[in-house]
N, C-alpha and C positions, 0 to 999 in steps of 0.2 A: 174400271179398266179402260184404257185408251182403246179405240175402236181397231186399231191396226196392230195391238200389243198381241203377243202370243206368250203364254205361260208354258214352260217345259218343266217335267218332272226332272230334278237335278241328276238322280240315278241313271234315267234314260239318256239324259244328255251326255253324262260322262261315259256311258257305254258307247255311245255313237262315236264321240270323239276318241275315244280308245281305239276303235276300229279304223278310223281315218288315220291317226297316227302310225298304227301298225302297217296299214297299207302304203304309207309313205317311208317305211324303212326302219321304224323304231322297234326295239324289242318289245314283248308283251310287258314286261316290267316297267320300262321306260315310258310306253305308252300310257299304262294305267297311271303313273305318277303324274306325268304331263297333263292328262285330261282332269284328274282329280284336282290339281292344283289350279288350273285354269277355272274350273267351276267354283271351287272355294272362293277364289279371287271374287267372283261375282257375288257370291254369298256373303262375302265380308263387305260387300258394297264398293269395291274397287273395280269397278267396270272397265275402266281404261287399261287395266292389265289382265282382264278375263278372256271370255271366250270371243271377244271381238277380235282378239289378235290371231285366231285359228288359221285364216286364210293367209296370213303373212308367214306364219310357220310352216304350213304345208307347202306354199311356193318355194320357200328357202329349202325345205328337206328334199322335196322332189327334184330340184335343180342341182341339188348337192352342193349349194352354197352354204348349208350346214351340214356336217357330217353326222349322219343317223346312229352311227355306231362307233363313237369316239374311244380311243385307246386313253383314257385319262391317267396320266402318270406323273409322278414327283421329278422334279428336276433340281431338287436340292436334297441336301444331306437329310436323312429321316432318323439317324441314330441317336442324337443327344440333343436335340433342340425342339422348343415349343414352336419354331418357326418353320413353316414349309411353304414351297411354291408348286403348283401344280399346273402341268400344261393340259388344256381341256380339248387339245385336238381338234377344235373347232366345232365342238359338240354343241347341241342344244341346250341353252342356258339352264334349263329346269334340271338337266341330268348332270351337268357340271357342278351346278350350284349344290345339288344334293350331296354329291360325292365329296366337294370341298367341306361342306358342313359336318358331314360323317367324320372325315378327318379331324377337323378342329375338335370335335367331342372326344375322338381317341387321344389327341395330343393334351387337351385339358385333363382328361382323366388320369393321364401319366405325369403331367407337369403342373397342374393346377391352372394352365392357361394353354391356350391354342391359337395360333395365328396362321391362317392359310391365305395365301395370295394366289390369284389364278390368271393366266394368261391364255389367249386363243380360246375364248368362250364367246356366247352370244347372250342376247337379251334373257335375262333370268326371271322375269316377271315380278311379283311382290316379294319384296325383301322378308317380309313377316313369314313367308314359308320357312325359311331357313332359321330365323330366330326361334320359331315354335319348335323346330326339331331339337335345339340346344334346351329350350324350357321343359321340353317332354322329358329331358335327361336330368332335370334339376339343375340346369346351368343357365348362366346368362349368356345370350348370344347377341353378336352385332353382326350384320350383314350390310355391305356396302358394294357399290358398282360404280362405274364411271360411264359418261356418254359424251358424245361429241358436243361442244359447245353450240348453243343456238342463239346466242346474242352476241 
């Protein structure tokens, strides 16, 4: 172990992060999900998208640059298509991404395929969070996002 390295129990860390996110305006359910997925990202070895991002998310939630309680809703016809567009209401990407994949799974159960696009969302962490939701339902999931060009 490196001299300045600190090891934390993942469950204790998740509980601490949950409290931080609730104090920043997230509902208990959303705070638990976000904390759990950040800690899981580290446990999966994807440290760049794990707990290291907490200060950024907290600043954005507390300043209301990110909506802590988004009203995520469809802006497309939901009746007869396997394709849907959701408005994330500027919510935290974890919460919007979770809702989008839930909807993908519902559509796929009905039409054998589901495609959901999202507008007005934020950084959603590791894409594998959402593909695992699909695989847990016996489905194949693809999750993608865009970002500003860096080059």
